[in-house]
GUNUPA-691770 format. One line per 2 residues: number of its first residue (from 1); for each residue x, y, z of C-alpha. Coordinates in Angstrom, 2 decimals. Example, Ala and Ser with C-alpha at 12.3 -4.5 7.8 and 13.67 -1.06 7.14 Angstrom:
<recs>
1> 12.30 -4.50 7.80 | 13.67 -1.06 7.14
</recs>
This chain:
<recs>
1> -48.97 -11.20 82.82 | -50.25 -13.83 80.49
3> -53.67 -13.89 78.84 | -55.25 -15.96 81.62
5> -54.13 -13.52 84.34 | -55.41 -10.54 82.33
7> -58.77 -12.26 81.84 | -58.98 -13.06 85.56
9> -58.10 -9.47 86.51 | -60.83 -8.18 84.17
11> -63.38 -10.58 85.73 | -62.41 -9.49 89.25
13> -62.69 -5.83 88.23 | -66.12 -6.45 86.70
15> -67.31 -8.29 89.81 | -66.03 -5.46 92.00
17> -67.86 -2.85 89.91 | -71.05 -4.93 90.08
19> -70.73 -5.21 93.88 | -70.10 -1.45 94.15
21> -73.18 -0.75 92.02 | -75.33 -3.01 94.22
23> -73.96 -1.30 97.36 | -74.81 2.13 95.95
25> -78.33 0.95 95.03 | -78.81 -0.46 98.54
27> -77.64 2.79 100.17 | -79.92 4.84 97.90
29> -82.88 2.62 98.87 | -82.07 3.05 102.59
31> -81.70 6.83 102.17 | -85.03 6.99 100.33
33> -86.78 5.02 103.11 | -85.29 7.30 105.77
35> -86.44 10.35 103.80 | -89.97 8.91 103.53
37> -90.12 8.17 107.27 | -88.82 11.65 108.13
39> -91.32 13.25 105.74 | -94.18 11.19 107.22
41> -93.29 12.19 110.79 | -92.81 15.80 109.69
43> -96.32 15.87 108.20 | -97.75 14.18 111.32
45> -96.00 16.70 113.58 | -97.24 19.58 111.42
47> -100.84 18.26 111.56 | -100.68 17.79 115.34
49> -99.25 21.30 115.73 | -101.84 22.85 113.40
51> -105.01 21.15 114.73
</recs>
């Protein structure tokens, strides 16, 4: 591999890591929203059951 190929491979690796990081952030945001919705409905169900 010459210097250009090594540089290109490093750029591709960096782009892949950046894409992976964004994917993880997106999944964490979705999981957090689902948790909030579940918590909200859990509280609503508890209030309906209690009163």
